[in-house]
C-alpha angles and dihedrals in degrees: 000000000000091000092049091049092050093050091046092053092043090053093052092048095047095047092045090055092048092049093049096046093049099250086126112046129218111279094013117139118244123225113279119262092246094050092052090045090058096039097050098032091231129131120274090236091057093051090046091050090051091052091048089052092050089049092051088051089057094244099112137027128215116225117196113255090353107075134232125328136188105267107202145327102289100206139062134190115288120248114267123258110251111215120206140183107257099238125162109242141171114245114271099195117197119231086213088077092064090051092046092051090049089052090055089065095046109107090203093062129087100233109219099148103051122113091198119115111242117251089238088069097047125098094248097151093052093047089049091054090052092051093048091051093060110111124218090250091052091046090058090064094040094058091055125086116280126219113287092245092047145253111329094219093052090049090050092050091049090052091049091048092054096056108133097017106058116030095180095061105128121174092228091055096053118098120186114223141182095265131316093288092062089048089054092045093052092044092052093047090052094058107025140044135205110294095026122122125244126194114230136177122257114250098028141166107290090222089068090059091053091049094047091049092052090050091051094240128149123221143215116201125219119192123251127216107222089225107037105020133231119020104250095198091056090041091056093043093053094047091051096045105038138047102254121177098188145351128225111207135173105200097170118062095335119222116267103005099044090226119166115206114224114244093249090055091050091052093047093048092054091047093050093048093045093050089050092049092237118138118232119220108199123203102204094167095129098037093107093055097079121148098206127074100270137047113250120242119257123230087253089069089068096044105112097158105045099259104124128079110195120204131191144141145189092253096107096038117031116005124355093185096054089066095209111162137148145195132214110216134187113244092252091067100034101093093046091048093050091049091052092044090052091049096047103043108349090225143337122269111282094211094055092048091050092052092052093044091053091047091053093043092052092064091237094114098074093043091049093047093052089055094044094049091053092051094047091049090051093047093048089053093048093050091047090051091049090051089051091051100045108027119083124262113280095044113138123207132192120242104217122190091208145355126063105272139096121201110208130193110205120225122264114340098329107152116230093206091054089048090050091054093045091049092048090057086058094048095256121130123207134155115247112223092230092075090058092072137053092213101062094251128136093053091153096047134091135185122228125191127220100191095108127077109269110246143151092280091056092047091048090048092053090047090051090050090052091052090048090054090052089049093051089048090059095051 
């Protein structure tokens, strides 16, 4: 069974690559199921299952009594890189973000902008079994305060889970937090004060802008390539020309572009920041959601001098509501971070930490993540294909190698904010690109999420968006 499963997955991967790189052309017929069965020495059912999977991904089309054919060109042009003058600015936070976040919790909306993983994809049954197994005696300890730096067993499991991807993952340097946002907040407070300037990516996660505003910090924006991440030349130029107290960087599947920094770029970024004496705060929230065969390195892997604080959580993978996050800090920041953590929230909930520690210890985490990554990859492809079908010519779409987001540049001068408002009137929620920058850029961009199971409602929502774009184009 294991061999058949391996061959089936290998077949899907190989054919997907050949379809994407143009080896198979649009409309071309694929080899018959029986011919592949004989050629690859794999069962007919496995070949059939692979073709069905490729069909569900929108890559091939079944024609009655004729076989399977290449459905459509699976890629579009990438969004353009938006350059900007690196000017220090106060945060100008958009009120639209509050409305957009409210929409994400409205059950009457078709949620096309959310980065949250749908509850249908979460390991609810397994988590329920863990909760039910807790004895009364154990519960007594779990409803007490935990240590400020977190549950020792959860920290141990996190360290074990990061073998091979983060060498500098020491138990003493792990601090458990209430989600990734608290980890980022504490990290920022440990290295910067009100009125200081922080370097951020452009575009960036709109939640960062809200956080930075509340902390009274100013920002300088550095452009992001939708494929390879932050522009290192601009990054270096800003660090050498301005007084920067910290950097916030998403090197793995950046929000909102989905960009994955090459390893060489990660290494250079850490070296540049270290030479400049500027701490790097890494948001590695989406690092586990890779589509390829191996997990990408974090920036922390290249931190040889204790200059990178790496933050993450289980919010996009296992359980958003449990709010279990963590940070990995160099020793030089640890005491300050623990002091801030104690002052902000004393500690993180014992019960939630126990649930996640048991989930990791059971071995279910890696099995679950393999399944989740496959589903998210499939959904991202389906959403991208739907955008290609229903959005007007000239639309550009990112090609992420992980995560659950698509960054879309609208054709011509179509305004993303106007599209957001038009979609909202039709009970569709998206994120306008304008809120992902402090400088008012990305007016003709939007962010779409792929964390929900692709269904008829989603497809209809994307089709409606496409019609709305056409309508705005005619105004």
